[in-house]
C-alpha positions in Angstrom: -217.6 -11.0 57.0 -217.5 -8.1 54.9 -215.6 -4.4 56.0 -213.2 -2.9 57.9 -212.2 -5.8 60.7 -211.0 -3.3 63.2 -214.1 -1.6 63.2 -215.9 -5.1 63.3 -213.8 -5.8 66.8 -214.9 -2.7 68.1 -218.4 -3.0 67.3 -217.6 -6.4 69.0 -216.2 -4.9 72.2 -219.5 -2.2 72.2 -221.8 -5.1 72.1 -221.0 -5.7 76.0 -218.0 -8.3 76.0 -216.7 -6.1 79.8 -214.4 -8.7 80.4 -212.6 -8.7 77.4 -213.2 -5.0 77.5 -211.5 -5.0 81.1 -208.5 -7.4 79.9 -207.9 -5.2 77.6 -207.6 -1.7 79.2 -205.4 -3.4 81.7 -202.8 -4.5 78.9 -202.9 -1.7 76.4 -204.5 1.1 78.0 -205.8 3.6 74.9 -204.6 1.1 72.5 -206.4 1.4 68.9 -203.7 -1.4 67.2 -205.7 -3.9 65.7 -203.5 -6.8 66.5 -203.6 -6.0 70.3 -208.0 -6.2 70.0 -207.9 -9.4 68.1 -205.3 -11.0 70.5 -207.8 -9.7 73.5 -210.5 -11.5 71.6 -208.9 -14.6 71.0 -208.1 -14.6 74.8 -211.5 -14.0 75.8 -213.5 -16.7 77.5 -217.1 -15.7 75.9 -217.8 -16.8 72.3 -218.2 -13.6 69.9 -221.1 -13.5 67.2 -222.0 -10.9 64.3 -225.0 -11.9 62.3 -226.5 -10.1 59.8 -230.2 -9.4 60.3 -231.2 -9.5 56.5 -230.2 -13.1 56.2 -229.8 -14.0 59.8 -226.7 -15.8 59.2 -224.2 -15.7 62.0 -220.3 -15.3 61.9 -218.8 -16.5 65.0 -215.5 -16.6 66.4 -213.4 -20.4 67.5 -214.5 -19.7 71.1 -218.4 -19.4 70.4 -218.1 -22.6 68.3 -216.1 -24.5 71.0 -218.9 -23.3 73.7 -221.7 -24.9 71.6 -219.2 -28.5 71.5 -218.6 -28.0 67.5 -214.4 -27.2 68.3 -213.7 -31.0 66.3 -216.4 -30.5 64.0 -216.9 -26.7 63.6 -218.9 -27.4 60.0 -221.6 -28.8 62.4 -222.3 -25.6 63.8 -225.6 -24.3 62.9 -224.8 -20.5 61.3 -228.1 -19.2 61.4 -230.5 -17.6 64.2 -233.4 -19.9 63.1 -231.0 -23.0 63.0 -229.5 -22.3 66.6 -233.7 -21.7 68.1 -233.5 -25.3 67.3 -231.4 -26.0 70.1 -232.5 -23.8 72.9 -234.8 -25.5 76.0 -238.2 -26.0 75.4 -238.5 -24.1 78.7 -236.3 -21.3 77.3 -237.0 -21.3 73.7 -240.0 -18.8 73.9 -238.5 -16.4 76.3 -235.2 -15.9 74.6 -236.5 -15.9 70.7 -238.8 -12.8 72.0 -235.8 -11.4 73.3 -233.7 -11.4 70.3 -236.2 -10.4 67.8 -237.5 -7.3 70.1 -234.0 -6.6 70.1 -233.4 -6.9 66.1 -236.7 -5.3 65.7 -235.9 -1.9 67.9 -232.4 -1.4 68.4 -232.5 -2.1 72.1 -229.7 -4.1 73.6 -230.3 -8.1 73.8 -229.4 -9.7 77.0 -230.9 -13.0 78.3 -229.9 -16.0 80.1 -231.2 -19.4 78.5 -230.4 -22.8 78.1 -228.9 -24.5 74.9 -228.5 -28.1 73.6 -224.4 -28.9 73.0 -223.4 -31.3 70.0 -223.5 -34.1 72.9 -226.8 -33.6 74.0 -226.4 -31.6 77.2 -227.7 -28.2 78.0 -225.6 -25.5 79.3 -226.7 -22.4 80.9 -225.5 -19.1 79.0 -225.8 -15.5 78.7 -226.4 -13.9 75.6 -225.5 -10.2 75.1 -225.8 -8.2 71.9 -226.3 -5.2 70.0 -227.4 -3.4 66.8 -224.4 -1.9 65.6 -223.3 -0.4 61.9 -219.8 -1.3 60.4 -217.6 1.1 58.0 -219.6 0.8 54.9 -222.6 1.8 57.0 -223.9 -1.9 57.0 -226.4 -2.4 60.2 -225.3 -5.5 61.8 -225.8 -7.4 65.2 -222.9 -7.9 67.4 -222.9 -10.1 70.6 -221.3 -12.6 72.7 -222.0 -15.8 74.2 -221.0 -16.5 78.3 -221.3 -19.8 79.7 -223.0 -19.5 83.3 -223.4 -23.3 84.2 -221.2 -23.0 86.9 -222.9 -19.4 88.3 -226.0 -21.2 88.2 -225.0 -24.5 89.9 -223.8 -22.1 92.9 -226.5 -20.1 92.5 -228.9 -23.1 92.8 -226.8 -24.4 95.8 -226.9 -21.7 97.9 -230.8 -21.2 97.1 -231.2 -24.9 98.5 -229.1 -24.0 102.1 -231.1 -20.9 102.1 -234.0 -22.9 102.0 -233.5 -25.6 104.1 -231.1 -23.4 107.1 -232.9 -19.8 106.7 -229.0 -19.2 105.5 -228.3 -16.2 103.1 -226.6 -16.4 100.1 -224.2 -13.9 98.5 -222.1 -14.1 95.5 -219.8 -11.1 94.0 -218.4 -11.2 90.6 -215.1 -8.8 90.7 -214.5 -8.2 87.6 -218.1 -6.6 86.9 -218.8 -5.8 90.4 -222.1 -7.7 89.9 -223.7 -8.9 93.4 -226.7 -11.6 93.6 -228.5 -12.2 96.7 -230.9 -14.9 97.6 -234.4 -14.3 98.8 -232.8 -15.0 102.4 -230.6 -12.8 102.2 -233.1 -10.2 101.5 -235.6 -11.5 104.3 -232.8 -11.1 106.7 -232.6 -7.3 105.6 -236.1 -6.8 105.7 -236.2 -5.8 101.7 -237.3 -7.5 98.8 -235.4 -7.4 95.2 -238.9 -4.9 94.1 -237.3 -2.3 96.9 -233.6 -3.2 97.0 -231.3 -3.7 94.1 -227.8 -4.5 95.8 -224.6 -3.3 94.8 -221.3 -3.8 96.8 -221.2 -0.5 98.5 -224.6 -0.3 99.7 -224.7 -3.6 101.4 -221.5 -2.9 102.8 -224.0 0.4 104.3 -225.9 -2.1 106.4 -223.7 -2.9 108.5 -223.9 -0.8 111.6 -220.9 2.1 112.2 -218.5 -0.3 114.5 -218.6 -2.9 112.0 -218.2 -1.4 108.2 -213.9 -1.0 109.2 -214.3 -4.3 109.9 -216.1 -5.5 106.8 -214.6 -3.6 104.7 -211.1 -4.5 104.9 -212.6 -8.2 104.6 -213.7 -7.8 101.6 -210.7 -5.6 100.5 -208.4 -9.0 101.5 -210.9 -11.1 99.8 -210.7 -9.3 96.5 -207.0 -8.9 96.5 -205.4 -11.4 98.6 -208.1 -14.8 98.9 -208.3 -14.7 101.6 -212.1 -16.0 103.6 -213.4 -14.8 106.8 -216.1 -15.9 109.3 -217.0 -13.2 111.6 -219.8 -12.0 114.0 -220.9 -8.4 113.0 -223.3 -5.9 113.9 -226.8 -5.5 111.2 -228.8 -2.3 110.8 -231.9 -3.7 108.3 -234.1 -1.3 106.3 -236.6 -1.4 109.3 -233.8 -0.2 111.4 -233.6 -3.0 113.6 -230.0 -4.0 115.1 -229.1 -7.7 114.6 -226.1 -9.9 114.8 -225.3 -12.0 111.8 -223.0 -14.7 110.6 -221.3 -12.8 108.5 -219.0 -15.5 105.8 -216.6 -15.3 102.5 -214.6 -17.3 100.6 -212.9 -16.0 97.2 -212.3 -17.9 94.3 -209.5 -17.0 92.3 -208.1 -17.7 89.0 -204.7 -16.7 87.8 -203.5 -15.5 90.6 -206.5 -12.9 91.2 -209.5 -12.8 92.6 -212.7 -13.5 90.1 -215.5 -14.0 92.7 -216.7 -13.7 96.1 -219.4 -15.8 97.5 -220.7 -16.9 101.1 -223.5 -16.8 103.3 -225.3 -14.6 105.9 -227.0 -15.9 109.0 -229.1 -13.9 111.8 -227.2 -14.8 115.1 -229.3 -12.4 117.2 -231.2 -15.1 119.2 -228.6 -17.6 119.2 -226.8 -15.3 121.1 -229.7 -15.2 123.4 -230.0 -18.8 123.5 -226.9 -21.4 123.9 -229.7 -24.5 123.5 -231.5 -22.4 120.7 -227.4 -22.4 119.1 -227.0 -25.9 119.9 -229.9 -26.8 117.9 -229.8 -25.0 114.9 -226.0 -26.1 114.4 -227.1 -29.6 114.9 -229.9 -28.7 111.4 -226.8 -26.8 110.1 -224.5 -29.8 109.5 -225.1 -29.6 106.0 -224.3 -26.4 105.2 -221.3 -24.9 103.9 -219.1 -24.5 107.3 -215.9 -23.0 105.9 -214.0 -22.9 108.7 -214.6 -26.6 110.1 -216.4 -29.0 107.4 -216.1 -29.7 103.6 -220.1 -30.3 101.7 -219.6 -32.8 98.6 -222.2 -34.2 96.5 -222.1 -37.0 94.1 -223.4 -39.8 92.0 -225.2 -42.7 93.4 -222.3 -44.5 91.5 -219.6 -43.0 93.9 -218.5 -40.1 91.6 -217.8 -36.7 93.4 -219.6 -33.8 91.3 -218.9 -31.0 93.5 -216.2 -30.5 96.6 -216.4 -27.1 98.8 -213.1 -25.2 99.2 -212.3 -26.3 102.4 -211.2 -29.5 100.8 -208.1 -27.8 100.2 -206.8 -26.8 103.7 -207.9 -30.7 105.2 -206.8 -32.9 102.1 -204.3 -30.6 100.0 -206.6 -32.0 96.8 -208.2 -28.4 95.1 -212.3 -29.0 95.0 -211.7 -29.2 91.0 -209.3 -32.4 91.6 -212.3 -34.2 93.3 -214.9 -33.4 90.6 -215.5 -36.7 88.4 -213.3 -38.6 90.5 -214.5 -41.9 92.3 -215.1 -41.7 96.0 -212.8 -44.5 96.3 -209.5 -42.6 95.1 -209.6 -40.8 98.1 -210.6 -43.5 101.0 -208.3 -45.3 102.4 -208.8 -49.0 100.2 -209.7 -51.0 104.0 -212.1 -48.1 104.9 -213.9 -48.1 101.3 -214.6 -52.2 102.2 -216.0 -51.3 105.7 -218.6 -48.6 104.6 -219.8 -49.7 101.4 -222.6 -51.5 103.1 -223.9 -48.5 105.2 -223.8 -45.9 102.2 -225.6 -48.5 100.0 -228.0 -48.8 102.2 -228.8 -44.5 101.9 -228.7 -45.3 98.5 -231.2 -47.5 98.0 -233.2 -45.1 100.5 -233.0 -48.1 103.5 -231.6 -44.8 105.8 -231.8 -41.3 105.5 -228.6 -40.3 106.6 -225.6 -42.4 108.0 -222.3 -41.2 109.7 -219.2 -42.7 108.7 -215.4 -42.6 110.1 -212.6 -43.2 107.3 -209.2 -42.5 106.5 -208.8 -39.9 103.7 -205.7 -39.0 101.7 -203.8 -36.2 101.8 -202.3 -35.0 99.1 -199.1 -34.9 100.9 -199.3 -39.1 100.6 -200.5 -39.4 104.2 -203.8 -40.3 105.5 -206.0 -38.0 107.9 -209.2 -39.8 110.1 -212.2 -37.5 108.3 -216.1 -38.1 109.7 -219.0 -37.8 107.2 -222.5 -37.7 107.8 -223.9 -38.8 104.4 -227.8 -38.3 102.5 -229.8 -38.4 99.5 -229.7 -35.0 97.6 -233.2 -33.7 97.8 -234.0 -35.4 93.6 -233.1 -38.4 94.7 -230.2 -38.4 92.0 -227.2 -38.6 94.3 -225.6 -37.9 97.9 -224.9 -34.9 99.6 -222.9 -34.8 102.7 -220.2 -32.9 104.9 -217.0 -34.0 106.0 -215.2 -32.9 108.9 -211.1 -33.7 109.7 -211.2 -35.8 113.2 -207.2 -36.9 113.3 -206.9 -34.9 116.3 -210.0 -36.4 118.4 -208.6 -39.8 117.6 -205.1 -39.2 118.7 -206.7 -37.7 122.1 -207.9 -40.9 122.3 -205.3 -42.7 121.3 -203.4 -40.5 124.3 -205.9 -41.0 126.8 -205.9 -44.8 126.5 -201.8 -44.9 126.3 -201.6 -42.2 129.7 -204.4 -44.7 131.0 -202.1 -47.8 130.5 -199.3 -45.7 132.0 -201.0 -44.9 135.1 -201.9 -48.5 135.7 -198.6 -49.9 135.6 -197.1 -47.0 137.3 -200.0 -48.0 140.4 -198.8 -51.6 140.0 -195.3 -50.5 140.1 -196.3 -48.5 143.1 -198.3 -51.4 144.8 -195.4 -53.8 144.1 -192.8 -51.2 145.6 -194.7 -51.3 148.4 -195.2 -54.7 149.1 -191.3 -54.8 148.4 -191.1 -52.4 151.0 -193.4 -54.0 153.4 -191.4 -57.7 153.0 -188.3 -55.7 153.5 -188.9 -53.8 157.1 -190.1 -57.3 158.1 -186.6 -58.7 156.9 -185.0 -56.0 159.0 -187.1 -56.3 162.1 -186.8 -59.8 161.8 -182.5 -60.3 160.7 -181.9 -57.3 163.2 -183.7 -59.6 166.3 -182.3 -62.6 165.2 -178.6 -61.4 166.8 -180.1 -59.5 169.6 -181.3 -62.6 171.4 -178.4 -64.6 171.7 -176.5 -61.6 172.5 -178.9 -60.7 175.3 -179.4 -64.2 176.7 -175.3 -64.7 177.0 -175.3 -60.8 178.7 -177.5 -61.9 180.7 -175.5 -65.1 182.2 -172.4 -63.8 182.2 -174.2 -60.8 184.3 -175.1 -63.4 187.0 -171.7 -64.9 187.5 -173.4 -67.9 185.8 -170.7 -69.5 183.7 -167.3 -70.6 183.8 -164.5 -69.4 182.3 -164.3 -71.7 179.4 -168.2 -70.9 179.0 -167.8 -66.9 179.9 -165.1 -67.1 176.8 -167.7 -69.1 174.5 -170.5 -66.0 175.8 -168.0 -63.4 175.0 -167.3 -64.8 171.5 -170.8 -65.6 171.0 -171.4 -61.7 171.6 -168.6 -60.4 169.1 -169.7 -62.8 166.2 -173.6 -61.6 166.6 -172.7 -58.2 167.1 -170.7 -58.3 163.9 -173.4 -59.4 161.8 -175.8 -56.7 163.5 -173.5 -53.9 162.7 -172.9 -55.3 158.9 -176.6 -55.0 158.6 -177.0 -51.8 160.0 -173.8 -50.9 157.9 -175.7 -52.0 155.0 -178.8 -50.0 155.8 -176.5 -47.2 155.9 -174.8 -47.4 152.8 -178.1 -47.8 151.1 -179.4 -44.7 152.8 -176.2 -42.8 151.4 -176.6 -44.4 147.8 -180.0 -43.4 147.6 -178.8 -39.4 148.8 -175.9 -39.2 146.8 -173.7 -38.8 150.2 -171.4 -42.2 149.7 -167.9 -41.0 149.9 -165.1 -42.4 148.5 -161.2 -42.8 148.9 -160.1 -43.0 145.0 -156.4 -44.3 145.0 -154.3 -46.8 142.5 -155.1 -50.4 143.8 -153.3 -53.4 144.1 -156.0 -55.5 142.3 -154.5 -59.0 143.8 -154.0 -57.5 147.2 -157.5 -56.6 147.4 -158.8 -59.8 146.4 -156.8 -61.9 148.7 -158.2 -59.3 151.4 -161.7 -60.4 151.0 -161.1 -64.1 150.0 -159.1 -64.1 153.5 -162.5 -62.6 155.5 -164.8 -64.9 153.9 -162.4 -68.2 154.3 -163.9 -69.2 157.8 -167.3 -69.0 156.5 -166.1 -71.2 153.5 -164.6 -73.7 155.2 -167.5 -74.5 158.1 -168.9 -75.3 154.8 -166.2 -77.4 153.5 -166.1 -75.1 149.8 -163.1 -75.1 148.2 -161.9 -71.2 147.5 -160.0 -70.7 144.4 -158.4 -68.0 142.3 -157.3 -67.5 138.7 -155.7 -65.1 137.1 -155.2 -64.7 133.2 -152.7 -62.4 132.0 -151.1 -59.3 133.6 -153.6 -57.6 136.2 -153.2 -53.7 135.3 -153.6 -51.3 138.2 -157.3 -50.2 139.1 -158.0 -46.4 140.6 -160.7 -46.8 142.9 -161.3 -46.8 146.9 -160.2 -50.1 148.1 -162.4 -50.3 151.3 -165.3 -50.2 148.8 -163.4 -52.3 146.5 -163.2 -55.4 149.0 -166.8 -54.5 149.4 -167.7 -55.4 146.6 -165.8 -58.6 146.6 -166.7 -59.5 150.1 -170.5 -59.3 149.3 -170.3 -61.3 145.9 -168.0 -64.2 147.8 -170.5 -64.0 150.9 -173.6 -64.5 148.6 -171.6 -67.4 146.7 -170.9 -69.3 150.0 -174.5 -69.2 151.2 -176.2 -70.1 148.2 -173.7 -73.1 147.9 -173.8 -76.6 149.2 -171.4 -77.9 151.7 -168.6 -79.2 149.3 -169.3 -76.9 146.6 -166.7 -74.8 145.5 -166.3 -70.8 144.5 -163.4 -69.3 142.3 -162.6 -65.7 141.3 -160.8 -65.4 138.0 -159.2 -62.5 136.9 -158.7 -61.4 133.4 -157.9 -58.6 131.4 -160.4 -56.9 128.6 -159.1 -54.3 126.4 -159.3 -51.4 129.0 -161.1 -53.2 131.4 -160.7 -55.7 134.3 -163.0 -58.4 134.6 -163.6 -59.7 137.8 -165.8 -63.2 138.0 -167.2 -65.1 141.3 -168.3 -68.2 140.2 -170.1 -71.2 142.2 -171.1 -74.4 142.3 -174.5 -73.3 144.1 -178.5 -73.6 143.5 -178.3 -70.8 140.6 -181.0 -68.2 139.8 -184.4 -68.6 138.5 -184.5 -67.2 134.6 -187.6 -65.0 136.1 -185.4 -63.1 139.1 -182.2 -63.2 136.9 -183.2 -59.5 135.9 -184.5 -58.6 139.2 -181.2 -59.8 141.0 -179.6 -56.5 141.3 -182.7 -54.5 142.6 -182.9 -53.7 146.4 -185.2 -55.2 149.2 -185.3 -58.3 146.2 -184.9 -62.0 147.3 -185.5 -64.5 145.6 -187.5 -65.7 148.5 -188.8 -63.4 150.5 -191.1 -65.6 152.5 -191.1 -65.2 156.1 -190.0 -68.7 156.0 -186.8 -68.6 153.9 -184.0 -70.6 155.1 -180.9 -68.0 154.5 -181.3 -64.4 156.0 -180.4 -61.3 154.5 -182.1 -58.2 153.9 -181.4 -58.3 149.9 -179.5 -55.4 149.7 -175.8 -56.4 149.6 -176.3 -57.3 145.5 -177.9 -53.7 145.0 -175.0 -52.2 146.7 -172.3 -54.1 144.7 -174.0 -52.7 141.4 -174.1 -48.7 143.0 -170.6 -49.6 144.1 -169.3 -51.0 140.8 -170.5 -48.0 138.8 -169.2 -45.6 141.5 -166.2 -46.8 140.4 -167.0 -46.2 136.5 -167.8 -50.3 135.8 -170.7 -52.6 135.6 -171.5 -55.9 137.0 -173.9 -58.4 135.1 -175.0 -62.1 136.8 -175.7 -65.0 134.3 -177.1 -68.4 135.4 -178.3 -71.1 133.7 -181.1 -71.9 135.9 -181.8 -74.0 139.2 -179.0 -76.3 140.7 -176.8 -74.6 137.5 -174.8 -72.7 139.5 -173.9 -68.6 139.5 -171.3 -66.2 138.1 -171.2 -62.3 139.0 -168.8 -60.4 136.8 -167.5 -57.1 137.7 -165.8 -55.0 134.8 -163.6 -52.2 136.1 -161.6 -49.5 133.8 -157.6 -49.6 134.1 -156.1 -46.5 135.1 -155.4 -43.8 132.0 -151.4 -44.3 133.0 -151.8 -48.2 132.0 -154.2 -47.9 129.0 -151.7 -45.1 127.4 
């Protein structure tokens, strides 16, 4: 190209490359530096060109060649106006050609949108702008730029489809040029038309009611400056002065940390406010609309490749919408759910059903999975799929929690019923055990009161009364101990204990019972027995209960042994017997209150089922622990009590 390069660059900028000019003015305000101008032009997304009207030959910048798909073969790019006309879409060729010829003939600016076939055969929408200029030599040139607006057209088409389907108006604001676009439905909501009103940002805000203007102004400001979207219900005054309620939504599209576009939707919700049922029905119809606050709208090919994903996807999954486009559905879905849902999606693709709802685990960018529910149907042209997806993880978790709570409630009910059963058994046992010694006491007392007994018989009667009274006293003491333990009122007199003396006293207290059944009682000490700290009376009660239990369940001629051995900072006392043993199923419950291996009314042995429970609590009060072992029925049993030795001994 001949002439002054700086002058040519200025001509290009004057031709309408507002994007470049705006960018330049921010970086180099008022600059006239040729290098700065060149850098600005090279950094533009627009394709710049200069045409000689006389030869109709075009000289273009690399970006122009790249937009037409000839970046790797720039020599093949058509360089004449007539040659490039052959690449125009048939529906646009006549209109675009007429517009450029008119500009060349009249000197008026050229401004036209049209489709051009790229080198790969695909048509893309472009916005061509240009004007006649004169370079430094006085030669007339035609300078301009080419902008790819395919994405803008696609979004506008989607917005218009949404409007037609659900009576929702759409809008789009170019934050660089401040150009505002309305869909036909938006005009209808405002009760005007494109012939009557050309929308601008300032005048559009003026449609809102006085109390809503500060709100929408702040929402738009935050969208433009911070990229924050909105979803709000506001009051609007239409051209016909009719006051209506509208739901206004907005989403920001950002590049390099700044907002380049704002777009969103309008919906007249006046009727919905008056009728909740109408609102519910309307929401059902709007499932496939871009609901920025809660759902993601997507589209794809019948081969399972995403072609569009709305912005809320990033909030729901961590993936930006651009990361979905060109990728398969399966790449973002759990493999198990891909196989499970494939037949359902296939039926929609084949037209065997209008739409389908599927649940699946969607991949999250953090590496986890979230449950989604999607409703999909074929697109209007039948060439792909469109759908709306919602995160239902919370609902899934709530349902799982409900199941867990139900199971817990059922378990608690079963436990309560079991406790009631045990309580009933215990009350029956208490009644029986307390009544059993009363019978002999009353009978012998009656005989004594009648002076009907000989001296020897009287002595026998008194002995029987004392014996049965002691049995009843022991039963009552066990009940009181349980009450004290439950209420936390059991008191202990703690002192240093001579363990062998306590063991001997306990053995002596059960010796008569053992001799009555010819049971051999033995004691075995392993190593030196260290003193322990505790309540001697309660410790003797522990041993008495264990020994009495062992004697009760050991058959005549058996043996009961008390073995004592040191175990580090503890002393272990084991009571072993050769008796009936303990059933493995009952062993975990042996220390529970009111539990007896035989709790029936026909059991052969007495007792309240409290002794071992009392043993466990008393041992724990001494800072120890107790356990039971048995190989099973007729295998005998061992009860081991572990108690800490005194601190002085440990030291």
